N, CA, C and O atoms as a MOPAC input file, in Angstrom:
PM7 MOZYME 1SCF
protein

 N      0.68600 1    -1.00200 1     0.12100 1
 C      0.19600 1    -0.04800 1     0.10400 1
 C      0.87200 1     1.23400 1     0.03600 1
 O      1.73000 1     1.56400 1     0.85500 1
 N      0.48900 1     1.96700 1    -0.94100 1
 C      1.29700 1     3.10500 1    -1.25900 1
 C      1.56400 1     4.06700 1     0.11300 1
 O      2.66300 1     4.51900 1     0.43500 1
 N      0.17300 1     4.28600 1     0.90700 1
 C      0.57800 1     4.98200 1     2.18800 1
 C      1.62800 1     4.92300 1     2.98700 1
 O      2.48600 1     5.77400 1     3.22100 1
 N      1.43400 1     3.40800 1     3.55000 1
 C      2.54000 1     3.06300 1     4.32200 1
 C      4.15000 1     3.08200 1     3.75400 1
 O      5.12700 1     3.03600 1     4.50100 1
 N      4.20900 1     3.16400 1     2.19200 1
 C      5.25400 1     3.25300 1     2.03600 1
 C      5.94200 1     4.55800 1     2.08700 1
 O      7.13200 1     4.78700 1     2.30400 1
 N      4.78200 1     5.52400 1     1.79900 1
 C      5.06100 1     7.54500 1     1.85400 1
 C      5.80400 1     7.30300 1     3.67100 1
 O      6.79300 1     7.88000 1     4.12200 1
 N      4.87300 1     6.22600 1     4.41700 1
 C      4.98900 1     6.84300 1     6.17900 1
 C      6.43900 1     6.07500 1     6.07100 1
 O      7.42400 1     6.79600 1     6.23100 1
 N      6.59700 1     5.07000 1     5.88600 1
 C      8.07500 1     4.49800 1     5.73400 1
 C      9.17100 1     5.41800 1     5.46100 1
 O     10.17600 1     5.59600 1     6.15000 1
 N      8.92100 1     5.85200 1     4.61700 1
 C     10.19700 1     6.81700 1     3.93500 1
 C      9.84500 1     8.02300 1     4.56400 1
 O     10.57000 1     8.88800 1     4.07200 1
 N      9.17300 1     8.46700 1     5.31900 1
 C      8.96100 1     9.66500 1     5.93900 1
 C      9.78100 1     9.54600 1     7.35600 1
 O     10.47600 1    10.36300 1     7.96100 1
 N      9.38300 1     8.07700 1     7.65500 1
 C     10.34200 1     7.72600 1     9.04900 1
 C     11.85900 1     7.75000 1     8.71600 1
 O     12.53900 1     8.21800 1     9.62900 1
 N     12.46100 1     7.39800 1     7.74200 1
 C     13.41400 1     6.95400 1     7.37500 1
 C     14.22000 1     8.37800 1     7.10000 1
 O     15.37300 1     8.62500 1     7.45100 1
 N     13.26600 1     9.29500 1     6.34200 1
 C     14.20000 1    10.65700 1     6.42300 1
 C     14.09200 1    11.79700 1     7.27000 1
 O     14.69300 1    12.82600 1     6.96300 1
 N     13.25400 1    11.71900 1     8.51000 1
 C     12.73900 1    12.29500 1     9.61000 1
 C     14.03000 1    11.55100 1    10.44200 1
 O     14.78800 1    12.29500 1    11.06500 1
 N     14.27000 1    10.12600 1    10.45200 1
 C     15.28500 1     9.77600 1    11.32900 1
 C     16.94000 1     9.85200 1    10.74200 1
 O     17.87000 1     9.21000 1    11.23100 1
 N     17.01100 1    10.52600 1     9.91700 1
 C     18.27700 1    11.20200 1     9.18100 1
 C     18.68100 1    12.47600 1     9.43700 1
 O     19.82100 1    12.93900 1     9.46100 1
 N     17.47200 1    13.07200 1     9.65300 1
 C     17.20200 1    14.59900 1    10.45200 1
 C     17.52600 1    14.44100 1    11.58200 1
 O     18.54600 1    14.96100 1    12.03400 1
 N     16.77500 1    13.73400 1    12.24300 1
 C     17.46400 1    14.15200 1    13.65500 1
 C     18.67500 1    13.29000 1    14.13100 1
 O     19.13900 1    13.47600 1    15.25600 1
 N     19.18100 1    12.36900 1    13.30800 1
 C     20.75100 1    11.99300 1    13.55000 1
 C     21.47400 1    13.01200 1    12.94200 1
 O     22.60100 1    12.64500 1    12.61100 1
 N     21.22300 1    14.09300 1    12.69900 1
 C     22.12900 1    15.47600 1    12.06300 1
 C     21.63900 1    16.11300 1    13.63600 1
 O     22.53300 1    16.15000 1    14.48100 1
 N     20.31100 1    16.59100 1    14.02600 1
 C     20.23300 1    17.30900 1    15.56500 1
 C     21.07500 1    16.44900 1    16.42500 1
 O     21.76300 1    16.99800 1    17.28500 1
 N     21.09900 1    15.18000 1    16.29400 1
 C     22.08400 1    14.32400 1    17.89900 1
 C     23.04200 1    14.82900 1    17.54600 1
 O     23.66100 1    14.98200 1    18.59900 1
 N     23.90300 1    15.39500 1    16.41200 1
 C     25.21300 1    15.34900 1    15.90000 1
 C     25.28100 1    17.32000 1    16.65300 1
 O     26.35000 1    17.76200 1    17.07300 1
 N     24.64100 1    17.74400 1    16.66100 1
 C     24.58000 1    19.10300 1    16.80400 1
 C     24.16400 1    19.86100 1    18.21500 1
 O     24.44700 1    21.00600 1    18.56500 1
 N     23.34300 1    18.77500 1    18.96100 1
 C     22.84300 1    19.28600 1    20.44600 1
 C     22.71300 1    17.55600 1    21.24400 1
 O     21.77500 1    16.88600 1    21.67500 1
 N     24.24200 1    17.35500 1    21.12300 1
 C     24.48300 1    16.34000 1    21.91200 1
 C     24.01000 1    15.91200 1    23.54600 1
 O     24.09600 1    14.87200 1    24.19900 1
 N     23.55300 1    17.07600 1    23.78100 1
 C     23.82500 1    17.17300 1    25.06800 1
 C     21.77300 1    16.46100 1    25.90000 1
 O     21.35000 1    16.13400 1    27.00900 1
 N     21.12000 1    16.59400 1    24.29000 1
 C     19.83500 1    15.90700 1    24.18600 1
 C     19.39900 1    14.90100 1    23.89200 1
 O     18.63700 1    14.79000 1    22.93100 1
 N     19.80100 1    13.79600 1    24.71700 1
 C     19.18500 1    12.33700 1    24.09300 1
 C     18.18900 1    11.95900 1    23.22200 1
 O     18.27200 1    10.89000 1    22.61700 1
 N     17.08300 1    12.84600 1    23.06200 1
 C     15.62700 1    12.91900 1    22.47900 1
 C     16.22600 1    12.40900 1    20.94700 1
 O     15.99700 1    11.32300 1    20.41600 1
 N     17.02300 1    13.47700 1    20.43200 1
 C     17.20100 1    13.23900 1    19.01700 1
 C     17.90800 1    11.95900 1    18.73900 1
 O     17.45200 1    11.35400 1    17.76800 1
 N     18.91700 1    11.39300 1    19.35700 1
 C     19.12600 1     9.95600 1    19.25900 1
 C     18.50800 1     9.05800 1    19.14900 1
 O     18.62400 1     8.26200 1    18.21700 1
 N     17.63400 1     8.96100 1    20.15200 1
 C     16.40100 1     8.41800 1    20.26800 1
 C     15.63400 1     7.96100 1    19.69800 1
 O     15.27900 1     6.78200 1    19.72100 1
 N     15.12400 1     9.07100 1    18.90100 1
 C     14.13100 1     9.38600 1    17.80700 1
 C     14.63600 1     9.43500 1    16.44100 1
 O     13.91700 1     9.61600 1    15.45800 1
 N     15.96700 1     9.25900 1    16.41200 1
 C     16.55300 1     8.52700 1    15.23900 1
 C     16.68600 1     6.90400 1    15.20800 1
 O     16.46700 1     6.23600 1    14.19700 1
 N     17.12400 1     6.30900 1    16.61600 1
 C     17.20900 1     4.96700 1    16.61700 1
 C     15.73500 1     4.48400 1    15.94100 1
 O     15.83900 1     3.97900 1    14.82300 1
 N     14.77200 1     4.55600 1    16.34100 1
 C     13.41600 1     4.67200 1    16.66200 1
 C     12.85700 1     4.96100 1    15.14000 1
 O     12.27200 1     3.98100 1    14.67800 1
 N     12.89900 1     5.76000 1    14.52600 1
 C     13.01100 1     6.09500 1    13.53600 1
 C     13.36200 1     5.29800 1    12.66600 1
 O     12.62600 1     4.73600 1    11.85300 1
 N     14.70300 1     5.18100 1    12.80000 1
 C     14.65900 1     4.22200 1    11.41500 1
 C     14.87500 1     2.81700 1    11.27600 1
 O     15.27300 1     2.28200 1    10.24200 1
 N     14.51000 1     2.04600 1    12.69600 1
 C     13.69600 1     0.71400 1    13.06700 1
 C     12.31400 1     0.44300 1    12.32500 1
 O     11.93600 1    -0.53000 1    11.67400 1
 N     11.50100 1     2.01400 1    12.75200 1
 C     10.19800 1     1.94600 1    12.38300 1
 C     10.10500 1     1.74200 1    10.58800 1
 O      9.46600 1     0.83600 1    10.05400 1
 N     10.70600 1     2.55000 1    10.01900 1
 C     11.31200 1     2.66500 1     8.42400 1
 C     11.49400 1     1.54800 1     7.91100 1
 O     11.02300 1     1.16300 1     6.84100 1
 N     12.74600 1     0.47900 1     9.22200 1
 C     12.66400 1    -0.46900 1     8.41000 1
 C     11.71000 1    -1.72900 1     8.58800 1
 O     12.08900 1    -2.83200 1     8.19500 1
 N     10.29000 1    -1.52600 1     9.27000 1
 C      9.35100 1    -2.70200 1     9.51900 1
 C      8.68600 1    -2.56100 1     8.27600 1
 O      8.47200 1    -1.55200 1     7.60500 1
 N      8.33800 1    -3.99800 1     8.04800 1
 C      7.48600 1    -4.28500 1     6.96100 1
 C      5.88100 1    -3.79100 1     6.94300 1
 O      5.39600 1    -3.57400 1     8.05400 1
 N      5.10300 1    -3.61400 1     5.89000 1
 C      3.92400 1    -3.24100 1     5.71100 1
 C      3.08700 1    -4.25700 1     6.84200 1
 O      2.05700 1    -3.76600 1     7.30300 1
 N      3.33400 1    -5.14400 1     7.14200 1
 C      2.58500 1    -5.76800 1     7.87700 1
 C      2.14600 1    -5.53500 1     9.28800 1
 O      1.12300 1    -6.01600 1     9.77500 1
 N      2.87600 1    -4.87000 1     9.81900 1
 C      3.53900 1    -4.06300 1    10.89000 1
 C      1.70300 1    -2.93900 1    11.52900 1
 O      1.16100 1    -2.44500 1    12.51800 1
 N      1.54700 1    -3.15300 1    10.06500 1
 C      0.47000 1    -1.93500 1    10.59300 1
 C     -1.04800 1    -3.10400 1    10.18700 1
 O     -1.09700 1    -4.14100 1     9.52500 1
 N     -1.97300 1    -2.43400 1    10.83700 1
 C     -2.89500 1    -3.18400 1    10.69900 1
 C     -3.85600 1    -2.95900 1     9.59600 1
 O     -3.98900 1    -1.88000 1     9.01800 1
 N     -4.58100 1    -4.14000 1     9.31100 1
 C     -5.60900 1    -3.49900 1     8.02700 1
 C     -6.39000 1    -2.72800 1     8.34300 1
 O     -6.94700 1    -2.01800 1     7.50700 1
 N     -6.69700 1    -2.63900 1     9.90200 1
 C     -8.15000 1    -1.28000 1     9.86300 1
 C     -7.40100 1     0.04200 1     9.91200 1
 O     -8.13900 1     0.98800 1     9.63700 1
 N     -6.10900 1     0.38300 1    10.19300 1
 C     -5.45500 1     1.08100 1    10.39400 1
 C     -4.66800 1     1.38100 1     8.87800 1
 O     -3.89600 1     2.33000 1     8.74200 1
 N     -4.91400 1     0.65300 1     8.04200 1
 C     -4.29100 1     0.70500 1     6.69900 1
 C     -5.53300 1     1.26600 1     5.90200 1
 O     -5.38300 1     2.01900 1     4.94000 1
 N     -7.22100 1     0.70400 1     6.52600 1
 C     -8.50900 1     1.02100 1     5.62000 1
 C     -8.44200 1     2.57600 1     6.03600 1
 O     -8.76900 1     3.36600 1     5.15000 1
 N     -7.99500 1     3.19300 1     7.48400 1
 C     -8.18600 1     4.33200 1     7.79100 1
 C     -7.63900 1     5.09100 1     7.14000 1
 O     -8.24900 1     5.93900 1     6.49000 1
 N     -6.38600 1     4.98400 1     7.14700 1
 C     -5.34700 1     5.72300 1     6.18200 1
 C     -5.42200 1     5.84100 1     4.88900 1
 O     -4.53000 1     6.53700 1     4.40400 1
 N     -6.28100 1     5.34300 1     4.06700 1
 C     -6.87700 1     4.99500 1     2.36700 1
 C     -7.57000 1     6.28300 1     2.06100 1
 O     -7.67500 1     6.81900 1     0.95800 1
 N     -8.05400 1     6.72000 1     3.29000 1
 C     -9.21100 1     7.77800 1     3.13000 1
 C     -8.53600 1     8.92400 1     2.63500 1
 O     -9.01900 1     9.65300 1     1.76800 1
 N     -7.33900 1     9.11300 1     3.21200 1
 C     -6.56400 1    10.42900 1     2.90000 1
 C     -5.66900 1    10.42200 1     2.02000 1
 O     -5.25600 1     9.39900 1     1.47300 1
 N     -5.20200 1    11.78700 1     1.75300 1
 C     -4.08500 1    12.19000 1     0.79000 1
 C     -4.09700 1    13.63800 1     0.58100 1
 O     -4.87400 1    14.42800 1     1.11800 1
 N     -3.42800 1    13.83600 1    -0.01700 1
 C     -3.52000 1    15.63400 1    -0.42500 1
 C     -1.75500 1    16.20400 1     0.88100 1
 O     -0.89900 1    15.67300 1     1.58800 1
 N     -2.22700 1    17.62100 1     0.39200 1
 C     -1.15000 1    18.26500 1     1.53800 1
 C     -1.56200 1    18.08500 1     2.96700 1
 O     -0.78900 1    18.27100 1     3.90700 1
 N     -2.73100 1    17.74100 1     3.08300 1
 C     -3.19900 1    17.68300 1     4.67000 1
 C     -2.52100 1    16.28000 1     5.37600 1
 O     -2.17200 1    16.12700 1     6.54700 1
 N     -2.46100 1    15.29000 1     4.21200 1
 C     -1.87600 1    14.56200 1     4.44200 1
 C     -0.46000 1    14.00200 1     4.94200 1
 O     -0.10200 1    13.28100 1     5.87400 1
 N      0.30800 1    14.80500 1     3.67500 1
 C      1.64900 1    14.94600 1     3.95300 1
 C      2.29500 1    15.71300 1     5.16200 1
 O      3.32600 1    15.41500 1     5.76400 1
 N      1.62000 1    16.55600 1     5.33200 1
 C      1.56300 1    17.23700 1     7.06600 1
 C      1.12700 1    16.29800 1     7.80200 1
 O      2.04500 1    15.89600 1     8.51800 1
 N      0.22800 1    15.78000 1     7.96900 1
 C      0.28200 1    15.00300 1     8.89700 1
 C      1.45700 1    14.00000 1     9.33300 1
 O      2.12100 1    13.90600 1    10.36600 1
 N      1.44500 1    13.40600 1     8.32200 1
 C      2.72300 1    12.18700 1     8.38000 1
 C      3.95700 1    12.92700 1     9.22000 1
 O      4.28800 1    12.80000 1    10.39900 1
 N      4.56300 1    13.83300 1     8.04200 1
 C      5.26200 1    14.87200 1     8.69300 1
 C      5.18300 1    15.22300 1    10.41400 1
 O      6.10600 1    14.93300 1    11.17600 1
 N      4.23100 1    15.72500 1    10.74300 1
 C      3.76500 1    16.00400 1    12.06300 1
 C      4.45700 1    14.64400 1    12.90000 1
 O      5.54500 1    14.63700 1    13.47600 1
 N      3.46100 1    13.48800 1    12.77700 1
 C      3.81500 1    12.50100 1    13.17400 1
 C      5.40800 1    11.60200 1    13.58900 1
 O      5.78100 1    10.94700 1    14.56200 1
 N      5.98600 1    11.97500 1    12.36100 1
 C      7.33800 1    11.66300 1    12.27900 1
 C      8.44100 1    12.39500 1    13.28300 1
 O      9.33100 1    11.79900 1    13.88900 1
 N      8.20800 1    13.67200 1    13.31600 1
 C      8.68700 1    14.73500 1    13.95000 1
 C      8.42800 1    14.82500 1    15.23500 1
 O      9.20100 1    15.55300 1    15.85800 1
 N      7.46600 1    14.24400 1    15.91900 1
 C      6.93000 1    14.10500 1    17.09000 1
 C      7.50800 1    13.17900 1    17.86600 1
 O      7.78900 1    13.25300 1    19.06200 1
 N      7.74500 1    11.88200 1    16.74800 1
 C      8.55000 1    10.77400 1    17.83300 1
 C      9.87300 1    11.16900 1    18.52100 1
 O     10.82200 1    11.87800 1    18.18300 1
 N      9.50200 1    10.26400 1    19.88000 1
 C     10.33800 1    10.81800 1    21.06100 1
 C     10.66600 1    12.02900 1    21.45100 1
 O     11.73500 1    12.40100 1    21.93300 1
 N      9.51400 1    12.75900 1    21.18100 1
 C      9.62900 1    14.22100 1    21.60300 1
 C      8.01700 1    14.27900 1    22.26700 1
 O      7.96000 1    14.37500 1    23.49200 1
 N      7.05800 1    14.23700 1    21.69800 1
 C      5.75700 1    13.72300 1    21.98100 1
 C      5.09400 1    12.84400 1    22.41700 1
 O      4.28500 1    13.01100 1    23.32900 1
 N      5.33600 1    11.64600 1    21.79100 1
 C      5.12100 1    10.18400 1    22.03600 1
 C      6.32500 1     9.47800 1    21.36800 1
 O      7.34600 1     9.72900 1    20.72800 1
 N      5.70300 1     8.57900 1    21.82200 1
 C      6.93700 1     7.24300 1    21.76900 1
 C      6.25800 1     5.81900 1    21.41500 1
 O      5.86400 1     4.92700 1    22.16700 1
 N      6.25900 1     5.93400 1    19.80700 1
 C      5.26400 1     4.53900 1    19.48600 1
 C      6.26200 1     3.52800 1    19.11800 1
 O      7.23100 1     3.58900 1    18.36200 1
 N      5.75400 1     2.52400 1    19.88600 1
 C      6.09900 1     0.68000 1    19.61100 1
 C      6.15700 1    -0.00300 1    18.32800 1
 O      6.90100 1    -0.96000 1    18.11200 1
 N      5.04800 1     0.70600 1    17.15400 1
 C      5.11000 1     0.41500 1    15.87500 1
 C      5.15000 1     1.20300 1    14.92400 1
 O      5.29600 1     2.40300 1    15.15600 1
 N      5.05600 1     0.82700 1    13.89100 1
 C      5.04400 1     1.49400 1    12.88400 1
 C      3.73100 1     1.52100 1    13.00500 1
 O      3.64700 1     2.73400 1    13.20000 1
 N      1.99500 1     0.93700 1    13.06900 1
 C      0.80400 1     1.12200 1    13.46100 1
 C      1.05900 1     2.41700 1    14.51200 1
 O      0.79200 1     3.52100 1    14.03900 1
 N      1.37300 1     2.38800 1    15.39100 1
 C      1.06300 1     3.43400 1    16.24700 1
 C      0.84600 1     4.95800 1    15.52300 1
 O     -0.06100 1     5.78900 1    15.47600 1
 N      2.33900 1     4.81100 1    14.94400 1
 C      2.81400 1     5.91700 1    13.88600 1
 C      1.56800 1     6.02300 1    12.86200 1
 O      0.90400 1     7.05900 1    12.88600 1
 N      1.24000 1     5.03000 1    12.00000 1
 C      0.22100 1     5.34600 1    11.39200 1
 C     -1.29700 1     5.94300 1    12.32600 1
 O     -1.81300 1     7.01400 1    12.00800 1
 N     -1.72200 1     5.29800 1    13.18200 1
 C     -2.65200 1     5.31100 1    13.88100 1
 C     -2.33200 1     7.28200 1    14.12200 1
 O     -3.18100 1     8.07300 1    13.71200 1
 N     -1.13100 1     7.74600 1    14.76400 1
 C     -0.88800 1     8.81300 1    15.14200 1
 C     -1.33100 1     9.62300 1    13.47700 1
 O     -2.03000 1    10.51200 1    13.96200 1
 N     -1.36500 1     9.78200 1    12.58100 1
 C     -1.21500 1    10.17200 1    11.33000 1
 C     -2.77800 1    10.24300 1    11.31800 1
 O     -3.12600 1    11.38800 1    11.03000 1
 N     -3.82400 1     9.41500 1    11.53000 1
 C     -5.16800 1     9.01900 1    11.36500 1
 C     -5.60200 1    10.03400 1    12.41100 1
 O     -6.14800 1    10.99900 1    11.87600 1
 N     -5.53900 1    10.11000 1    13.59100 1
 C     -5.93600 1    10.77100 1    14.56000 1
 C     -5.53500 1    12.56900 1    14.27200 1
 O     -6.26400 1    13.54600 1    14.44400 1
 N     -4.33800 1    12.51000 1    13.86100 1
 C     -4.33700 1    14.14700 1    13.06100 1
 C     -5.32800 1    14.30200 1    11.87000 1
 O     -5.95600 1    15.35000 1    12.01700 1
 N     -5.58600 1    13.82600 1    11.06900 1
 C     -6.22100 1    13.82200 1    10.11100 1
 C     -7.47800 1    13.92500 1    10.58100 1
 O     -7.95600 1    15.02700 1    10.31000 1
 N     -8.25700 1    13.16500 1    11.21900 1
 C     -9.36900 1    13.22100 1    11.86300 1
 C    -10.05300 1    14.23200 1    12.41100 1
 O     -9.29800 1    14.92900 1    13.09000 1
 N    -11.16800 1    14.61300 1    12.40600 1
 C    -11.25400 1    16.37400 1    12.86300 1
 C    -11.85300 1    15.73300 1    14.54100 1
 O    -12.29600 1    14.66400 1    14.96200 1
 N    -11.54600 1    17.10300 1    15.11400 1
 C    -12.04400 1    16.23000 1    16.83000 1
 C    -13.25100 1    16.29600 1    16.88400 1
 O    -13.84200 1    16.49300 1    15.82200 1
 N    -13.88600 1    16.18100 1    17.89900 1
 C    -14.80800 1    16.14000 1    18.39500 1
 C    -15.54100 1    17.34100 1    18.71000 1
 O    -14.92200 1    18.16600 1    19.38300 1
 N    -16.81700 1    17.64500 1    18.34700 1
 C    -17.34700 1    19.20500 1    18.78600 1
 C    -17.30600 1    18.54500 1    20.33500 1
 O    -17.22300 1    17.37700 1    20.71200 1
 N    -17.38800 1    19.63700 1    20.95600 1
 C    -17.76300 1    19.39700 1    22.46200 1
 C    -19.20400 1    19.34000 1    22.71900 1
 O    -19.97000 1    19.96100 1    21.98200 1
 N    -19.59700 1    18.70700 1    23.61800 1
 C    -20.51900 1    18.52400 1    24.20200 1
 C    -21.12500 1    19.93500 1    24.80600 1
 O    -20.24100 1    20.57400 1    25.37500 1
 N    -22.36100 1    20.55000 1    24.82200 1
 C    -22.92500 1    21.22400 1    25.53300 1
 C    -23.33500 1    20.75400 1    27.18300 1
 O    -23.52600 1    21.52100 1    28.12700 1
 N    -23.37300 1    19.84500 1    27.18400 1
 C    -23.17900 1    19.15100 1    28.79300 1
 C    -22.64300 1    19.24000 1    29.40600 1
 O    -22.83700 1    19.35700 1    30.61600 1
 N    -21.40800 1    19.21500 1    28.61400 1
 C    -19.82300 1    18.79800 1    29.62700 1
 C    -19.45900 1    20.25000 1    29.92500 1
 O    -19.29600 1    21.31600 1    29.33100 1
 N    -19.40900 1    19.64100 1    31.37900 1
 C    -18.90600 1    20.64800 1    32.62300 1
 C    -17.83500 1    21.78100 1    32.14100 1
 O    -17.92300 1    23.00900 1    32.15600 1
 N    -16.99200 1    21.08000 1    31.79200 1
 C    -15.65100 1    22.17900 1    31.26400 1
 C    -16.08200 1    23.37900 1    30.37600 1
 O    -15.44200 1    24.39300 1    30.09800 1
 N    -17.12600 1    23.06600 1    30.06400 1
 C    -17.93700 1    23.88000 1    28.89600 1
 C    -18.81700 1    24.54700 1    29.07200 1
 O    -19.21200 1    25.45300 1    28.33800 1
 N    -19.54700 1    23.96100 1    30.74200 1
 C    -20.58100 1    24.82900 1    30.45600 1
 C    -20.62700 1    26.55900 1    31.06400 1
 O    -21.66200 1    27.18400 1    30.83200 1
 N    -19.75100 1    27.10600 1    31.65300 1
 C    -19.33300 1    29.02800 1    31.37700 1
 C    -19.33300 1    29.11700 1    30.46000 1
 O    -18.91100 1    30.27300 1    30.45700 1
 N    -19.51700 1    28.76700 1    28.89700 1
 C    -18.67900 1    28.77000 1    27.73000 1
 C    -20.64400 1    28.87500 1    26.79000 1
 O    -21.15300 1    29.50900 1    25.86600 1
 N    -21.18500 1    27.54500 1    28.05300 1
 C    -22.50700 1    28.00900 1    27.38500 1
 C    -23.89100 1    28.80100 1    27.88500 1
 O    -25.01000 1    29.15800 1    27.51800 1
 N    -22.84200 1    28.80300 1    29.13900 1
 C    -23.69500 1    29.96500 1    30.15900 1
 C    -23.73000 1    31.30700 1    29.62400 1
 O    -24.66000 1    32.08200 1    29.84600 1
 N    -22.48300 1    31.64700 1    28.75600 1
 C    -21.92500 1    33.05700 1    27.93700 1
 C    -22.52000 1    33.17400 1    27.08000 1
 O    -22.79100 1    34.32400 1    26.73400 1
 N    -23.10600 1    31.84700 1    26.17300 1
 C    -23.87900 1    32.35100 1    24.95800 1
 C    -24.98600 1    31.82000 1    24.89100 1
 O    -25.45800 1    31.24200 1    23.91200 1
 N    -25.69300 1    32.05300 1    26.39900 1
 C    -27.33700 1    31.98900 1    26.42600 1
 C    -28.18100 1    30.41200 1    25.95500 1
 O    -29.34800 1    30.26700 1    25.59000 1
 N    -27.13800 1    29.41500 1    26.12100 1
 C    -27.35200 1    27.89700 1    26.15000 1
 C    -27.95500 1    27.78200 1    27.03600 1
 O    -27.59700 1    28.64300 1    27.83900 1
 N    -28.96200 1    27.00900 1    27.54500 1
 C    -29.89000 1    26.56400 1    28.60600 1
 C    -29.51900 1    24.77200 1    28.36500 1
 O    -29.62200 1    23.92600 1    27.47700 1
 N    -29.09700 1    24.87100 1    29.61200 1
 C    -28.95000 1    23.21200 1    29.78500 1
 C    -29.94600 1    22.20500 1    30.35800 1
 O    -29.65600 1    21.00900 1    30.40400 1

């Protein structure tokens, strides 16, 4: 599947970018950790990604999809630590899917609802 090959390619290129940053910022171990993890993930087989995740990924394309892949790989070892290529692919899906609208009965939004004149 092309989406997985694109993801693996981006893992590899981001891993090489992190390798350069690891040389520049030797006091920050996260770049070396990210490099190793990304290069390992890039070498994983396509079968490392579940059928369900592949199906969900197949719905996406274009610049927004490319940006989601860039962000998902850039954040490895900094915002999250994936344990498989499927974890990275699911992160891409999460970035692509719209966030659910807040429920008006959610207590965190009660003040906003009150200010907007919405009765609960």
